[in-house]
C-alpha positions, 0 to 999 in steps of 0.5 A, spaced: 065 880 468 064 886 473 069 889 477 066 888 483 066 881 487 060 876 486 054 876 490 053 872 496 051 865 495 053 862 501 055 867 507 062 866 511 058 864 517 054 859 514 060 856 510 064 855 517 058 852 521 057 847 515 065 845 515 065 844 522 059 839 522 062 836 516 069 835 520 065 832 525 061 827 520 068 825 517 070 824 524 064 819 526 064 815 520 072 814 520 072 813 528 077 807 529 081 808 524 089 809 526 089 815 521 086 818 515 089 821 509 086 827 506 087 827 498 086 834 496 084 836 489 087 842 487 086 848 486 079 849 488 079 844 494 085 848 498 081 852 502 075 847 504 080 842 505 084 846 510 078 848 514 075 841 514 082 838 516 082 843 523 075 839 524 077 832 523 079 829 530 083 823 527 091 823 526 091 826 519 095 826 513 094 831 507 096 829 500 095 833 494 093 832 486 092 837 481 086 835 476 084 840 471 077 840 467 076 847 465 081 852 462 082 859 463 075 860 461 068 857 463 068 852 457 069 845 460 075 841 457 076 833 458 079 832 465 086 831 466 092 830 471 096 836 472 100 833 478 100 827 481 101 824 488 108 825 491 108 819 496 104 812 496 097 811 498 097 803 498 093 801 504 091 808 507 084 810 508 083 816 504 078 822 504 077 825 497 076 833 499 074 837 493 070 843 492 064 841 487 061 835 484 057 837 478 058 832 472 061 827 476 067 826 471 072 829 475 071 824 481 070 818 476 077 820 473 080 821 480 077 814 483 080 810 477 087 814 479 086 812 486 084 805 485 091 804 482 094 806 488 091 800 492 088 804 498 085 801 504 078 805 503 076 811 499 071 816 501 069 823 498 067 829 501 065 835 497 063 842 499 058 843 493 053 838 490 050 840 483 046 834 482 042 837 476 049 837 472 050 830 473 052 825 467 055 820 471 054 816 477 058 818 483 058 816 491 059 822 495 059 820 503 059 827 505 056 833 502 056 841 504 051 844 500 046 842 494 046 848 490 042 849 483 046 849 476 049 856 478 057 858 477 059 858 484 066 862 486 070 864 492 073 859 498 078 856 493 073 856 487 075 861 481 071 864 475 076 865 469 082 865 475 079 870 479 075 870 486 079 864 489 080 868 496 073 870 497 071 868 504 064 866 502 061 862 496 059 867 491 055 866 484 056 869 478 051 871 473 045 870 478 043 875 484 039 870 488 041 865 494 040 858 490 043 854 495 039 849 499 042 845 505 
């Protein structure tokens, strides 16, 4: 890995504009609900969820779950639960907030966990959609950006534990802008 930060895939301004738009989309889609509970998938979804929550115009609770599908390198492991919810989700309207959907295995795994909690409803909002890697069908109602099959990092996402704090989304191993809206 190089010593410097990765090249920009989605710059900070474009990222923040889209997050604000997603907040408005979620608010419109969930209008009429008494409240919404964001289910934030850690660690990758934390920055996106914090910014998104500021743009949702509804009473909002935030819950966290930690799932892991990659080890310290970039090799895919099976999805596993690292830390579960601290409070009940029964009869709540949930919005799953995650950094990226690629194979679909993590969202499928999480949906099974959520189903056991008997929520009133479940919607999904992901910052990045890497459809080229999809192995299982998932429904994602709110998508920030569709991207090519590249390793995205920054804005909460890491590459071998690094780059989560970048204010933009970078790409590892490719220099051109592979994002498309």
